[in-house]
Residue, then its C-alpha position, 0 to 999 in steps of 0.5 A: m469577450r463573454e464567449s472569450c470567458c466561456h471558452a476559458i471556463c470550459f477549458v478548465f472544467y475540462y483540464c480539471l476533469m481529465e486531471s480527476n480522471l488521471f486518480d480515479l480508481s473506479g472499478k478497481t480492487a486494492l489489496i493492502t496488507g497490514g491494512s488494519r492500523g497505521i500506513g495501512l489503514a490510511v492508504a486503504k482509506g485514500l485509496a477507497q476516497h478515490g473510488a477503489n474497492i478494498v481488500v484488507v489483510a492482517r492478523n488481529e481480526k478485532l482490528l480488522k473490523q473496526a478497520q472495516e468501519q472506518i473504511q466504510a464511514d469515510t467512503l461512504r462521506f466521500c464516495g456515495d452510498s454504493y460502497f459497502v461492508v463484507s467480510t468473509t463470514e458475511k460474503d452470502k449476504l451482499a452480491p459480488a458487485e456490492a462488496g466494497v471492502w473485504t477482510f481476511s485474517f491472516d499471519l503472512a508470516d505463513t509464507e507457505k499458505i500466502g499462495e492459498l490466501f491470494k486464491d481465496i481473495v480472487s475467489e471472493t473478489k473477482g479480481i486484484d489490481i493493486l496490491v500494497n505491500c504494507a505489513g511489516i514487523t521488526r525486532r530491535a537489537p545489536a547485531e551480535d545479539v540477534n537471534l535466528n528466529d528473529w532475523s527469520q521472522v524480520i526477513d519473512v514478513n518484510l521480504t519473503a511474504v513481499f515476494v510470494i503475494s507479488q508472484a501470486f499478483c503477477q500469475h493472476r495478472k497474467q491469466m486475467g490478461a488471457g481472459g478474453k471478455t474478462a481481462r483487464h486492460s489497465a496496468g497492474k500496480i504494486i506499491n511496497i511500503g519502504s523505509l528509509m533504511c532502503h537508503a541508510t541505517r541505524p544501530t539495533n536495526t539490522a535485520y528490518a534494515s536488511s529486509k528493507g533494503g532487500l525490498l527497495m531491490l526487490t521492486k527494481s527486479l520486479a519492474v524490470e521482468w514483470a515490465k511485460y505482463n503490464i505490471n508497474v512495481n514502485a516502493i514508498g520510503p516513509g520516513y519518521i511516521t508516527t505508527e505503533l511500530t514507531a511508538p518506542l522511538q517517539a517516547d524516547p525524549n532524546l530521539n524524539t528531537w532528534v527526529i524533529s531536528k533532522t527533518p527540515l518540515g520540523r515534525w514527524g510524518q503522519p500516516n495520511d502524509l503518504v496517502g497522495t503518493a500511494v494513490f498516485l502510483a496506484s493510478n494511470a497517472s504513474d503509468f510510465i513509472t516503474g522501478q522507482i522509489i519515491y521518499v515521503d520524509g519530510g525532506w530528511l534525506a535532502m539534509l546532511 
């Protein structure tokens, strides 16, 4: 009886170890655009807590610094003392192997310079394994009143920038795969942060919905083309999440009530609600999944 119990305990321990290894990101480096706040910051923290080194790209240097400090605090709490914070201005203070979090201030609307940015990131980090495209903007107006400048800004940041930085990631992974001893044999992972508007839209969201609809098809296209390079490309479709981007919607009492009434789980989502799905798609657990979108929407799309 005692021997059977020991065998059962060993099996459970082995199973749990194998399960945890499925989601272990140790030794991998994740680049998160728009990672200084909201969903991007939550995802960056989550990936760090599962062992990944982190690169955050965002425009606001003050928010980047705050994000560094938050990721460092969470990482030290959950991952031990092997992670450090390093910015591009402090890079000489730590050896590359010690650097756990890098930040780069950059406006992704400047699509012509994204390739140069990515080269700088690779030079600092020695390689990127996971790319999370989270940066996004919106401009709300009736379709007939949308000006071309607003349209172009939304498309540039939400769609064109995603394509350009994903291209750079693919080229980088191809080079790493041909690099002999430096080759990374695990799958490269691209995670695009979409929206319910990958599926449907609402008035005054023409540019945003168009960019997110395009993002879904870009996800599928890249998944098909880059499977041969061992790159998985998937998307997450958040429901209504409490972020600065959705603050005007939350402030509208009627719209707030409508959102909650349309969500079977009866609440707005929080940025942390997306972390589990992001870790899954970044890890070995999702190695046979590509070209898909997973909606994290509290049941929104399941209800008529």
